[in-house]
N, C-alpha and C positions, 0 to 999 in steps of 0.2 A: 619657844625655841630660844636657846641661849645664844649670846653673842660672844664670839671669840676675839679677844684683843691681842695684838702682837706687841712684843717688846721693841723699843726703838733701836734696832741695830743699824738702820740707815735713815736718812731723811724721808724717804718714801714710805718706810714702814712705821713711822712715828705715830700717825693717826689712823693706821689701817685696822679695820675690823670686818669680820665676815660672820655669817651665820654658822653655828655649830649644828651638825646633823646627827648627833649621837642618839637622840631620842627617837628618830624616825628611821634609823639605819640598823639593820640586823648585823650582829657581829660576824656571822659566817653565812655564806650562801647555802641554800638547800643542796644537800649532797647529790640527790638524784637528778638535779637540774644542771649539774656541771659535768664537763668532760675535759680531758687534757688536750692541750694544743701541742702538736708536734712541731719541733723546730725544723726549719727547712734550710739546710746548708748543704748543697750538693758538692760532690768531689769529682775531680777529673780522673784520667787513667793512672796518674801517679799517686792518687790518694790525697792530694792536698785540696783544701777548700779554696776555690778560685775567686769567690766574691768576698770582698773585704768586710770587716766589722761583723762577722758572724761568730756565734759561739759564746758560751758563758751566760751569765744572767740568771734570773730566778725562774723557776718553773711557772708556766702560765696556764690558767684554766679558763675555759670558755663557758659562760653562763648562758644556757639555753632559755629563751623567753618565748612563751606561746602568745603571740599577739592576737590570735583569734579567740582566745578565752574571754568569756564574758563576765566571769566572777571576779 
């Protein structure tokens, strides 16, 4: 596994290094094991979202993992 080294943009980053997981990570998840997550932002009787900081952002997918599988 390769080691990723950061450029010194701050004193804390100067000697920072982490493991790179490119060789053990798949580029995309299996499509049959993912489903879309619906965003939850409810509206009141006037049609406005009453909870702050909702909306926008990237679409999220949920990866289904079968923990009982033995293989």
